[in-house]
N, C-alpha and C positions, 0 to 999 in steps of 0.2 A: 723233466718232460714239461714241452716248449706250450705253451699256454697263446691260441690263439681267438679275436676276436676280430668279424667280418662285419666291416661297414660299406654298401655299397652308394654311392650318391650318381645319377647320370650317368649310368653302365659302367663305372668304374666301379673295381671289385678289392678298396685295399684289407689285408691281408692282414694285420696287428700281432706281428708272435711277442711273444714277452717269455722269463723265463719264471716269474709270477703271476696268480689270476691278475686279468685285468675285473676292473669293473665301469659297468657306467653305471653307475647311480648319477654323479654330478651332470648327467648329458641330459637338456632339457626334453620332455616330454615326444615333442617334434624329433626326435633321432629311432623313435620307438621305430617304424614301418623302417628305417634302413638299416637296423638291426640286422644281420646275417646270421643263426650258428653254421650255415654253409655258406659255398661259395655259389651264388646261383647261376645256372648253365647259361650260356651265350652270351656270357660278359667280354665286350673284346677287348676291354681292358686291365690285365691283375698285376697290383705294388704288393710286393710283402717291403712289408714298416717294422721296423725292427724299432721295439722298448728296449734301450741300456739304461741301468741302473747305478753304476758308478761314475766315476770321474767328467766332467763334463769337458767338452772343449773348449781350447782356448782363445780366444778371439783376438787378441793383441797382433797378430801376423794376418790377420784381413784384413779388406778395407767396408770402411762399413760403409755403404749406395744408398742407404735409406732410414730415418728414423722419425716415425711419429709423435715422436715425442712425449707421452703418455702409454705404451703399452709392448709394442713390437719393434725390434731396430732387424733389418736384412744384412747380412755381409755376404762377398763374394769371395774369392780364391780359384783364379782359375777359373775351373768349369765346373766349381763346387762352390753350393750358398750354404748361407746359416743364418737359420730363424731365432731369435730370443725375445721369450717373451717375458717381459720387465715390469709388470705390475709392481708395483708399492711392496715388497715386504720390510719381516722386521731386520733383518742382516743386507736386503740387499741383494740375495740370491735372485737368479733367475727363476723362475717357475719349469719351465722346461728351453731346451735348444733343439734345436730341430735340424742334418741337415740332408742335404740331399743335390744330384748333381742336374745338369742342366736338362740331362732328359725324363728327369724326377720318376728314374726306376730302380732308384736306390735312395732309400727313405731309414736314417736311423733319430729317433727322439730321444735325449739326454733328460732325465726327468729326476728333479730332486727332490728331497724327502717329502715338500709340498705336499706331492700326489702319491704318495705315500699312507696308507689306511690300516694299522696293526688293532682297531677296536674290535676286533671280533675275536681275536689269537692268534689270528692267519696274515700275514700279509698278504696285501693284496695292493696292485697300482691302480687311479682311476684313468683312467683312458687319456690324453691329452689328446686324442686326434674329435677336436670339436670345432667350433671356429673357437677365434679367428683361424688359424692352423689349416684345416680340411678348405678354406677357401683359398688361402694363400696355395698351397698345393696344389689345388685345380684350377689357380688361377693358370699357372707355371702349366702345367701339366697338360693341359686343353689348348694351352698357344700354341704347343707342339702337335695336336693332333687333331684342328680344324676345331675348334671350341673355342666357346668362353664362357662368363658368367655375367646376368646383369638383372641390374637392379629392375624390377618386373614384375608384375603379375602373372599367368598363367591359366587360361581354362581349354579345356576341350568338350568340342563340341561339336555336335554330330563326325563325328567321328573327326574335326577337320581342327585343328591347336592355332587360337588366337596368344599374344602376349601383349601386354600392356606398361612400355618402359614408365617408368618415373620413379624421380627422388622422391624421399619421405614425405607425406604431405598432398602429391599431390591424387590423392584418390582411390590408389591399387584396392585397397582393404577397405572401403566403401563402396567401389566395383564390383569386389570379390564376394562378399557381403551380400549383394543382393542374387550370384548364383546359385548357391547353396539351398537341395531342398531339388534340384527339378531334375528331372528324369531325360531332357538334352544335354545335362551340360557338369563338366565334372571340376572343380576345382583342381590345379595342382601347387598354388603356391598363392599366398596375395602377397610377397616381397619380393624373392628371387626365382630368375628360371637358368638353366643351362642350357646353352645352344651348343646345338655337336651339327656336324654333318656326317654322315654316316652312310655310306653307297649312292654319295649321290645326292641325298636327301638330307636339306631341315627337318632336326628333331626338338625340341623342346620339351626336358624335363623336369618338374619337381626338382625339388631340394629343400632338407631340414631346417633351412635357413627362415621363417615365417616371421610376419610381421604382424601387424596389431589383429588380423581375425582368427592370428592361427593356422592357418591353412599349409601343411608340409605333406605332400603325398609322393610315396617314391610309383610313379607309371608317368609317362612318356603318351609323346605324339606327334605326329606331321606333324608339322609346322606348314602355314596355310596363309598366315596376313600377322600384321605387326600394326598395333592401334595404340596412336600416343591419345592421349587422355585428357581431355576438358570439360571442367563441369559445367553446366550452360541451363538456360530455362529449357530447351529442348534438343530434341535426338535426332542424331544425322551423323553422316558417313563423306569424308570430304579426301579424293585418293592427293597424297605427296608425294613428289617427286622424287627418284632415289636420292640426288648430293644434298635438299632438304632435310629427308628423313635420316641418311649419315650424320648428317651435322647435327641433330634430334638428338641421333643413339648417341654416340660416343659418351655424352659427359656420363650415360647411364652405365654402363662397360666397365667391368672390373680391368682397368690397365696399370700396368704398374711401369708409370712415363719415365722413373728413371734408372728404369734399364733397355735401352734403346733395343739390343735385341730381342727381345722377349714383342715388349711394344709394335714391333713394325708385324710381329708375325698375325697379332689380334687383331693389329689394325687391317691388312689384306684379311681377314675374315670376316668384319665387320661392314668389309666392300664388297666382298664376294654375297654376304647373308643380304645385305640391301638391296644387291642387281637381281636377286631371285627373288626374294620374299615381298611381294606387295605392300607397300605402307601406306595407313590412314591418318586420318585426325576424326577422332571418334569427339562429339560432342554428345554430352550425356547430359541427363536428368538422372538425380540420383535416387530414382525410384524402382518399381521394378516393371518399367515399361520397359527401361532398357535390357532386360535381359530377356523379352519378345521378339526385341528389337534383332538385336542379333542374333537372336536363335532363326528370324527371318532369311537375314542377309546370309549367312553361315550354308543354311538350305538351299539358297538360292543359286 
């Protein structure tokens, strides 16, 4: 009998299928909201993922298009991609290899014995669909479906969505903590947000990839504004012109610069996003006053 584990991120449902039972025991706790017993109704993207436990594909005939030098490598052959997770192991064996086509509608993940668990006397496999594989698959998948992954915090406030893009150390987690416990606000993430354009509207989605504050909520909200954050001695907001906003946004968007075809799709999406959603510079004092300040702004 086939075993299925459903994972839902940003309206995308991954139905992970395997001949053996799948375990999420190695997943961080932030994934808990994103694992579903059944497919949630209304999801517009449903993807079948097959877990293979036999021989792994041979990459020698494929062209390596990127190598992090530490963790994963990307290969391509015609319209097919292969991802290899190659953290150092005893015998140099890859932990998993994932193959998918350019549309990301046909995904297979070949698991090594390193993901096998026989401790209970029953053979199970730890699901490989976690960081970094899920991020990389979504980066490719959403590029063709008007979406992108951003290094940003996100909040739903007064039924409006706002994101706070920034690299590590910019203050996203600091700012996120200041919104916790407020009746008018709910944080979606303090580190990674997915933006999608659905039915002509941009929506911000929480993701399982939390930052220092550990915030990861499986919800979405219509996007009303983009705030680039700077810590300061007082709270104020200045509007940013679209060209300047685009230049500041691109460094925090997940873009495969090594893959021209996909890169162009994501750049086009970012231009569309910036032309439609207003962008601001938020100078904020890192105390509770900034939450009240933004609350008044969102309600105006």
